[in-house]
N, C-alpha and C positions, 0 to 999 in steps of 0.2 A: 558571490562565492566561485563561478566559474571564468569570471572573470582571470589573466595574467597574475594582476597585483593582487585579488582576494584570496587565488590558491596558493601564493609563496606567502601572503601575510599569514594564512592559515599555518602553514609550515613553520616559518619563524617565531609565532606566538606559542607553539605548543611545543613544550620539552621532549618529549617521545619524538617527534615529527623530525625536528630542530637536528637532535642528537643524530637520527636514523641518516637526513640529508648531509650535515658535514662529515659525518662518518663515511660514506661512500666519497663525497668527494675530496675529502682527505687521503682515503686510501689511492684512491685514481690517480691523483697529484703525486703520492711518493712513488709509485709504480714507473709514472712517467719521468720523473727523476732520476731512479735508477736505470730505466732503459738507458735515456740519453747521457747518464754517464758512463755507462758500458760501452755505448757507441762513440765517445770523444775517447776511449781509452784505445779504441781498436780499429779509429778510421784508417785506411790504408795509405801509404806514403804520396800519393799523387792526389791526394784531396786532404793534406795535413791542414790546410791554410783553413780548414773547415772546423777543425777539431777545437778551439776554443769558442767558437759559435756554439756548436752542438752541449758543451759542458756548458755553456751560460743558460742554454734551454733546459737543461739537466737543473741547475741551480735556480732558475725560474720556478719548474714545477717544483723542486723540493720547498721551496717558499711557499707555494700555493697551500702544499699539506700542513705546513707549520701554522700557515692563518687559519684553516679550517680547524685545527687542532687548538689555537689559543682563544676561537670563538666559540670552542664548548667550553674552556677553562673558566673564560670571564663571566659562562652562565652556572660555573659548577657542576659540569657533566662530563661525563667519561666517554670516549667512543664505545661504539658496540662493535661486534663483529660483521664483516661485510656478506650479505648474502649472495649465493654464488651468482644467482640469476641478474642479481644488478651489478656486476662486477666488469663494467664497461670494458676494459683494457684488457682483462685475462679473456673475455669473449670474444673479442677482436683478434687477438692470438691464437684461440683456437678456428676461428672461420682462417686462418692461415695469412692475415693481411698484417704486413710490417715484418720485424723481423723475428724468428723464434728465440725463447729463452734459453734454450740450447745452446743458440748457436751463439748469444751474447755472453753465455756463461764461459765458454771456450776461450781459451786464448790466443787465438787465431787471428790473424788480422782481416780485415774486412775488404770487401771487394768494389770498386766502382760502382757494380750493379748492385750491391748491399745498400750504399748511399742513395744510390737514386730508389730503390725501393723503401729506403727507409725518410726520404725526403718526402717521396711521393702520400705514402702512410699518413707523414706529419701535416702535408698541407689538406687532406681531404680532414683529419680530426680536429687540426687549429680551424678549421673552418666553422664546425660544430661547436668548438668551444668559444671561439669568438664572438659569433650570432647568441649563444646561451648567455654570455657574460654584459653583451649588448644590452640583452632584453633585460635581465636584471639592472644594469646600471639606470635603463630607463624609469623603471619605478622605485629603487632603492638606492640611489647614488648617495641621500641625504639621510635615509634610515640612519639612527644614532647608535644603531649597534651594529648594523654590519657595512653600513654603508661607505667606510674609507677602507675595507678588503674588498667590496664590490671592485670600487674604482681603483684600486691598487692591480687586482687580478685579470680586469678587462685589458688594462694598459698594456698589460705583460702578453696577452693572448693576441692582441691586434699586431704587437710586435713580434711575436712567434710567426704568425701568418702571412707576415708581411716579407721574413725572413725565408720561409718556404718557396713563396713564388722568385723571387731573386735570384736564391741558389738553383730551384728548378730550371729556370729562364737560362741561367749560366750552362747548367749542364747539356740543357738543351740545345744551345747553341753551338756545344762540344760535339755534337753527334748523336745525343740519347734521346732526340725528340720522339722517336717513335717508340721506344721502352716507356719512356714518362708518360706518354699518352695511354698507354697499354693500361700500364699500372694504375695510373690515377683513375681510370673507369674500373678496374677489379676491385679496387678499395672503397671506392666511392658505394657501388652496388652493394658491395657486405657490410659498409658501415650505415647503410641507411637500414638494413635487416636489423642490425645488432642494437642500432637506436631506439628503433621501434621496440622490440623486446625488451631490454632493459627499463624503457619507458612504461611499457604496462608494468613489471614488475615492481618497479619502483611506487608507481602511484598506488597499486593494489594494496601495497603496504601502507602507504599514507592513509589510504581509506581505512584502512581496517584501525592505523591509530587514533584518526581524527573522526571515524563513525559516521562516514558520507552515507546518506541515504542511497538504496538501489540505484534511481534514476541519475543521481549527480555522478556516481561510478560508473555507469553506462553510458552516458555521455564525454566523463573524460576519457573513457577506452575507444569510444567513436571517432572522438577528434585525435587522437591519437593513430588511427587505423586509416584515417582520412589524410593525415599527414603523409604518413607512409606511401600511400598511394598517389599524391602527389608528387613525391621524391621520387618515388620509381620510375614514373610517366616524363617528369619534366626536371624538376627542383636537383635532381643530384647532377645537372650540369654545370651548376654553380661552385661546384667542388672540385670539378676537371679543367675548367679555364685556368690560364694563367697571365698573369697581367704585371708588368713593371710596377710598384708599388712606392708610395709618397714617401714611406718611410725606408730611406737605403741605410744599408748597414744597420738594421735596427737591433742585432745583437751584437754589435761590435765594442760594446764598452760593458764596465761591470756590473754585474746586477743590483737592485734595489734593496736592503735590508727589509726582512718581512715584518709589518706592522698591522696587527689585527685593530 
């Protein structure tokens, strides 16, 4: 039960747990799609060449949201409201990470500093997304119900992470290196706190739905706190390094249509 495979299998096999999982995922992806879409519209003139890539990023996130909703429909399930303490993207915004939604709703063009902030925030969160999808890919790539979705989303998340590395390195070479380093550190430390809090909230709800015994729930909470301590001391550094990716110009083509 406490293996990664056992944990996610129990969620996929239970309609209520599966509905909550897909609803949270669909909501977060849709929010990311909106944010990237607005940023693409507001890109400053000096960074206009980024606009199509940012728009592609947003289109991918929208696609992922549709995939998760399609998974629900295939099982005859409707999405459920996302509890506030499980809303990863909104909690990041409240922590001051990334660009505020009030800024994105305005029609004033962004600055180069805003683009640096956006890319640094994306580099950190896409690291998390890429790792989580790689974990699901390891165990569920051939699953008859979710395998195709896992493979497609994992591929996209890897592309998003490669894009962030490449563009941040370009901006660092243009003189933004010190700011990029500072913002990456700030984003990474905030993200690991938010990820811990969201993980605790999601697993608490899953535990109630799946009726985990108290020792099981306690062990899962312990694992989440242990992961946070590791990331706080050392693991955050993987979110702040920049290396030129093997996938160059990863978002330079048209998005692949959604298929669940």
